[in-house]
MARZA-459778 format. One record per residue: x negated, y, z of N, C-alpha, C in turn; residue in one letter. Coordinates in steps of 0.02 Angstrom, whole numbers, plus 32768, in hexadecimal, padded with zeros to 4 digits. Atoms other than C-alpha are relative to their C-alpha. Layout:
N
<site n_x="X" n_y="Y" n_z="Z" ca_x="X" ca_y="Y" ca_z="Z" c_x="X" c_y="Y" c_z="Z" type="A"/>
...
This chain:
80
<site n_x="7FE6" n_y="7FE8" n_z="7FC9" ca_x="6956" ca_y="169B" ca_z="EBB7" c_x="8035" c_y="802F" c_z="7FD1" type="M"/>
<site n_x="7FCE" n_y="7FD2" n_z="801D" ca_x="69B2" ca_y="170C" ca_z="EB2F" c_x="802F" c_y="7FCA" c_z="7FDF" type="T"/>
<site n_x="7FD3" n_y="8038" n_z="8024" ca_x="69FC" ca_y="1661" ca_z="EAD5" c_x="8020" c_y="7FF7" c_z="8049" type="A"/>
<site n_x="7FD1" n_y="801D" n_z="7FC1" ca_x="6A43" ca_y="163A" ca_z="EB8E" c_x="802F" c_y="8033" c_z="800A" type="F"/>
<site n_x="7FBE" n_y="7FCB" n_z="7FF7" ca_x="6A8F" ca_y="16D4" ca_z="EBAB" c_x="8024" c_y="801C" c_z="7FBD" type="V"/>
<site n_x="7FCA" n_y="7FE8" n_z="802D" ca_x="6ADC" ca_y="16E2" ca_z="EAF4" c_x="8023" c_y="7FB8" c_z="8007" type="A"/>
<site n_x="7FCC" n_y="8048" n_z="7FF1" ca_x="6B21" ca_y="1630" ca_z="EB1D" c_x="802E" c_y="8021" c_z="8033" type="K"/>
<site n_x="7FC9" n_y="8006" n_z="7FC7" ca_x="6B6B" ca_y="165C" ca_z="EBBF" c_x="8038" c_y="8048" c_z="7FFB" type="N"/>
<site n_x="7FCC" n_y="7FB3" n_z="7FF8" ca_x="6BB9" ca_y="170C" ca_z="EB88" c_x="802C" c_y="7FDF" c_z="7FBA" type="T"/>
<site n_x="7FDB" n_y="8010" n_z="803A" ca_x="6C02" ca_y="16AB" ca_z="EAED" c_x="7FED" c_y="802F" c_z="7FB3" type="E"/>
<site n_x="800D" n_y="7FD2" n_z="8045" ca_x="6B9C" ca_y="1720" ca_z="EA69" c_x="7FDF" c_y="7FC7" c_z="7FC7" type="R"/>
<site n_x="8025" n_y="801F" n_z="803F" ca_x="6B59" ca_y="16EC" ca_z="E9BF" c_x="7FC0" c_y="7FF0" c_z="800E" type="R"/>
<site n_x="8036" n_y="7FFA" n_z="8008" ca_x="6AC0" ca_y="16B3" ca_z="E978" c_x="7FD7" c_y="7FD9" c_z="803E" type="H"/>
<site n_x="8029" n_y="801A" n_z="7FE1" ca_x="6A89" ca_y="1644" ca_z="EA0B" c_x="7FCD" c_y="7FCB" c_z="7FEC" type="V"/>
<site n_x="803F" n_y="8028" n_z="801F" ca_x="6A3D" ca_y="15CA" ca_z="E9A3" c_x="7FC0" c_y="801C" c_z="7FEF" type="N"/>
<site n_x="803B" n_y="7FD9" n_z="800F" ca_x="69D5" ca_y="164E" ca_z="E955" c_x="7FD5" c_y="8012" c_z="8034" type="Q"/>
<site n_x="801F" n_y="7FFA" n_z="7FD0" ca_x="699D" ca_y="167C" ca_z="E9F8" c_x="7FCF" c_y="7FC5" c_z="8011" type="W"/>
<site n_x="8026" n_y="8033" n_z="7FEF" ca_x="6973" ca_y="15D3" ca_z="EA2C" c_x="7FCF" c_y="7FEF" c_z="7FCA" type="R"/>
<site n_x="8042" n_y="800F" n_z="802B" ca_x="6904" ca_y="15BB" ca_z="E996" c_x="7FD1" c_y="802D" c_z="800B" type="G"/>
<site n_x="8028" n_y="7FD6" n_z="7FFF" ca_x="68B8" ca_y="1648" ca_z="E9AA" c_x="7FCF" c_y="8009" c_z="8041" type="L"/>
<site n_x="8016" n_y="801A" n_z="7FB2" ca_x="6887" ca_y="1613" ca_z="EA6A" c_x="7FD3" c_y="7FBE" c_z="7FF7" type="S"/>
<site n_x="8010" n_y="804C" n_z="800A" ca_x="6851" ca_y="1566" ca_z="EA28" c_x="7FC6" c_y="8023" c_z="7FDA" type="L"/>
<site n_x="8034" n_y="7FE7" n_z="802B" ca_x="67DD" ca_y="15C1" ca_z="E9AB" c_x="7FC4" c_y="8012" c_z="802A" type="L"/>
<site n_x="8036" n_y="7FDF" n_z="7FE1" ca_x="6788" ca_y="1628" ca_z="EA28" c_x="7FD9" c_y="7FD4" c_z="803C" type="F"/>
<site n_x="8035" n_y="801E" n_z="7FDB" ca_x="676A" ca_y="15A7" ca_z="EAA1" c_x="7FE7" c_y="7FBD" c_z="7FE8" type="L"/>
<site n_x="8043" n_y="8030" n_z="801F" ca_x="6714" ca_y="152C" ca_z="EA1B" c_x="7FCE" c_y="8038" c_z="7FE9" type="L"/>
<site n_x="8055" n_y="7FD1" n_z="8020" ca_x="66A3" ca_y="15C9" ca_z="E9E6" c_x="7FF1" c_y="800A" c_z="804F" type="A"/>
<site n_x="8020" n_y="8002" n_z="7FB5" ca_x="6686" ca_y="15C5" ca_z="EAB0" c_x="7FE5" c_y="7FC2" c_z="8009" type="A"/>
<site n_x="8017" n_y="8049" n_z="7FE8" ca_x="6668" ca_y="1518" ca_z="EAC7" c_x="7FC4" c_y="7FEC" c_z="7FC0" type="I"/>
<site n_x="8041" n_y="8021" n_z="8031" ca_x="65F5" ca_y="1505" ca_z="EA19" c_x="7FC7" c_y="803D" c_z="8020" type="D"/>
<site n_x="8032" n_y="7FD7" n_z="7FE9" ca_x="6597" ca_y="15A4" ca_z="EA64" c_x="7FD8" c_y="7FE3" c_z="8045" type="E"/>
<site n_x="8017" n_y="8018" n_z="7FBD" ca_x="6583" ca_y="155B" ca_z="EB0D" c_x="7FD6" c_y="7FB2" c_z="7FF3" type="M"/>
<site n_x="8027" n_y="8046" n_z="8013" ca_x="654D" ca_y="14A2" ca_z="EAC9" c_x="7FC8" c_y="8010" c_z="7FC3" type="A"/>
<site n_x="8031" n_y="7FF5" n_z="8040" ca_x="64EC" ca_y="14F8" ca_z="EA31" c_x="8011" c_y="7FCE" c_z="7FCB" type="Q"/>
<site n_x="7FEE" n_y="8043" n_z="8025" ca_x="6547" ca_y="1472" ca_z="E9BF" c_x="7FF9" c_y="801F" c_z="7FAE" type="L"/>
<site n_x="8009" n_y="7FDD" n_z="804A" ca_x="6534" ca_y="14FA" ca_z="E92E" c_x="7FA8" c_y="7FE6" c_z="7FF2" type="H"/>
<site n_x="804D" n_y="8018" n_z="8007" ca_x="6472" ca_y="14C9" ca_z="E943" c_x="7FFA" c_y="7FBD" c_z="7FDC" type="D"/>
<site n_x="8010" n_y="805D" n_z="8024" ca_x="6482" ca_y="140C" ca_z="E928" c_x="8020" c_y="7FFB" c_z="7FC4" type="K"/>
<site n_x="7FE4" n_y="8007" n_z="804B" ca_x="64D9" ca_y="1424" ca_z="E87E" c_x="7FB9" c_y="7FFD" c_z="7FD2" type="I"/>
<site n_x="8050" n_y="8007" n_z="8021" ca_x="6450" ca_y="13D9" ca_z="E80D" c_x="7FF0" c_y="802F" c_z="7FD2" type="P"/>
<site n_x="8004" n_y="7FCF" n_z="8035" ca_x="640A" ca_y="1458" ca_z="E785" c_x="7FAB" c_y="7FF8" c_z="7FF3" type="S"/>
<site n_x="8037" n_y="8002" n_z="8021" ca_x="636B" ca_y="1473" ca_z="E730" c_x="7FE7" c_y="803B" c_z="8019" type="S"/>
<site n_x="801C" n_y="7FBB" n_z="7FD4" ca_x="62E9" ca_y="14F1" ca_z="E788" c_x="7FEF" c_y="801B" c_z="7FBC" type="S"/>
<site n_x="801F" n_y="7FC7" n_z="8033" ca_x="62A8" ca_y="1587" ca_z="E71C" c_x="7FB4" c_y="800B" c_z="8018" type="H"/>
<site n_x="8041" n_y="7FFE" n_z="7FEE" ca_x="61FB" ca_y="156D" ca_z="E769" c_x="7FF8" c_y="8023" c_z="8047" type="G"/>
<site n_x="800D" n_y="7FDD" n_z="7FBF" ca_x="621E" ca_y="15DD" ca_z="E7F5" c_x="8032" c_y="7FED" c_z="803B" type="D"/>
<site n_x="7FD2" n_y="801F" n_z="7FCF" ca_x="62A0" ca_y="156F" ca_z="E843" c_x="8046" c_y="8010" c_z="8006" type="G"/>
<site n_x="7FCF" n_y="7FC7" n_z="800F" ca_x="632E" ca_y="15DB" ca_z="E819" c_x="802E" c_y="7FC0" c_z="7FE0" type="A"/>
<site n_x="7FCE" n_y="8029" n_z="801D" ca_x="63B9" ca_y="1561" ca_z="E7F2" c_x="8046" c_y="802F" c_z="7FEB" type="S"/>
<site n_x="7FBE" n_y="7FD6" n_z="801F" ca_x="645D" ca_y="15AE" ca_z="E78B" c_x="8041" c_y="7FC6" c_z="7FF6" type="S"/>
<site n_x="7FC3" n_y="802E" n_z="801A" ca_x="64D4" ca_y="1519" ca_z="E76E" c_x="803E" c_y="7FF8" c_z="8032" type="H"/>
<site n_x="7FC9" n_y="7FEC" n_z="7FDB" ca_x="652E" ca_y="1542" ca_z="E809" c_x="802A" c_y="802E" c_z="7FF4" type="W"/>
<site n_x="7FE5" n_y="7FD4" n_z="801A" ca_x="654F" ca_y="15E1" ca_z="E7D3" c_x="802A" c_y="7FF5" c_z="7FBD" type="I"/>
<site n_x="7FDA" n_y="8018" n_z="803B" ca_x="659D" ca_y="15AF" ca_z="E728" c_x="8036" c_y="7FD5" c_z="8020" type="V"/>
<site n_x="7FC9" n_y="8011" n_z="7FEE" ca_x="660D" ca_y="1536" ca_z="E789" c_x="8023" c_y="8016" c_z="8029" type="L"/>
<site n_x="7FD5" n_y="7FD1" n_z="7FE3" ca_x="6649" ca_y="15A4" ca_z="E7FA" c_x="801D" c_y="803A" c_z="7FE1" type="Y"/>
<site n_x="7FE6" n_y="7FC7" n_z="8022" ca_x="6664" ca_y="162F" ca_z="E783" c_x="8047" c_y="7FE2" c_z="7FC7" type="L"/>
<site n_x="7FD8" n_y="8016" n_z="800F" ca_x="66C6" ca_y="15A6" ca_z="E726" c_x="804A" c_y="7FED" c_z="8027" type="G"/>
<site n_x="7FCE" n_y="8015" n_z="7FB1" ca_x="6734" ca_y="157E" ca_z="E7D6" c_x="802C" c_y="8050" c_z="7FF0" type="V"/>
<site n_x="7FEB" n_y="7FB7" n_z="7FF3" ca_x="6740" ca_y="1648" ca_z="E7DB" c_x="802D" c_y="800D" c_z="7FBE" type="L"/>
<site n_x="7FEA" n_y="8000" n_z="8042" ca_x="6783" ca_y="1650" ca_z="E726" c_x="804C" c_y="7FEB" c_z="8007" type="A"/>
<site n_x="7FBE" n_y="802C" n_z="7FFD" ca_x="6815" ca_y="15D5" ca_z="E741" c_x="8026" c_y="8014" c_z="8042" type="V"/>
<site n_x="7FD9" n_y="7FD9" n_z="7FC8" ca_x="683B" ca_y="161D" ca_z="E7F1" c_x="801D" c_y="803D" c_z="7FF7" type="V"/>
<site n_x="7FF8" n_y="7FB5" n_z="8018" ca_x="683A" ca_y="16CF" ca_z="E7A7" c_x="8041" c_y="7FEC" c_z="7FC8" type="G"/>
<site n_x="7FC6" n_y="8002" n_z="8026" ca_x="68B7" ca_y="16A3" ca_z="E726" c_x="8037" c_y="7FD7" c_z="801B" type="L"/>
<site n_x="7FCA" n_y="7FFC" n_z="7FE0" ca_x="6928" ca_y="164F" ca_z="E78F" c_x="8018" c_y="8029" c_z="802E" type="A"/>
<site n_x="7FF3" n_y="7FCB" n_z="7FC4" ca_x="6936" ca_y="16D9" ca_z="E810" c_x="800A" c_y="8040" c_z="7FD7" type="Y"/>
<site n_x="7FE9" n_y="7FCB" n_z="8020" ca_x="693E" ca_y="1767" ca_z="E785" c_x="804A" c_y="8016" c_z="8010" type="V"/>
<site n_x="7FC6" n_y="7FE8" n_z="8001" ca_x="69ED" ca_y="1771" ca_z="E799" c_x="8014" c_y="8013" c_z="803C" type="R"/>
<site n_x="7FFE" n_y="7FF5" n_z="7FAC" ca_x="69F6" ca_y="176D" ca_z="E85B" c_x="7FE4" c_y="803A" c_z="8009" type="F"/>
<site n_x="8029" n_y="7FCA" n_z="7FE2" ca_x="6968" ca_y="17E7" ca_z="E876" c_x="8021" c_y="804C" c_z="7FD9" type="F"/>
<site n_x="7FF3" n_y="7FC2" n_z="8023" ca_x="69A9" ca_y="1863" ca_z="E7E5" c_x="8044" c_y="8010" c_z="8004" type="F"/>
<site n_x="7FBF" n_y="8003" n_z="8005" ca_x="6A63" ca_y="184C" ca_z="E7E1" c_x="802D" c_y="7FF6" c_z="8035" type="V"/>
<site n_x="7FCE" n_y="800E" n_z="7FC2" ca_x="6ABA" ca_y="17FA" ca_z="E878" c_x="7FF0" c_y="801E" c_z="8033" type="E"/>
<site n_x="800A" n_y="7FED" n_z="7FBA" ca_x="6A5A" ca_y="1842" ca_z="E902" c_x="800D" c_y="8056" c_z="8006" type="L"/>
<site n_x="7FF1" n_y="7FB7" n_z="7FF0" ca_x="6AA3" ca_y="18FA" ca_z="E947" c_x="7FBC" c_y="801A" c_z="7FFD" type="P"/>
<site n_x="802B" n_y="7FCD" n_z="8022" ca_x="6A43" ca_y="198D" ca_z="E90A" c_x="7FE6" c_y="800F" c_z="803A" type="K"/>
<site n_x="8029" n_y="7FDB" n_z="7FBE" ca_x="6A0B" ca_y="19B8" ca_z="E9C3" c_x="7FDD" c_y="7FC2" c_z="8013" type="R"/>
<site n_x="8047" n_y="803E" n_z="7FE4" ca_x="69AA" ca_y="190E" ca_z="E9DC" c_x="7FD8" c_y="7FF6" c_z="7FC6" type="V"/>
<site n_x="802F" n_y="7FED" n_z="802E" ca_x="6961" ca_y="1915" ca_z="E938" c_x="7FC2" c_y="802F" c_z="8004" type="R"/>
């Protein structure tokens, strides 16, 4: 929604908002379909699996680095 509004009002950062929208959509799909539970891993005796956490932390680190300037420099102070 924010990306759509930003595009129609000729605001900056449309692609950043689209990217965040896509990430939240993918996270919702993952949670609904429980895709992270299907990632193969070794069990720790209690059935707990942590490989998906490591995978998602890597994705979070890459996305975080890509968005650090957007979040802390380019967004107006009233939005931060």
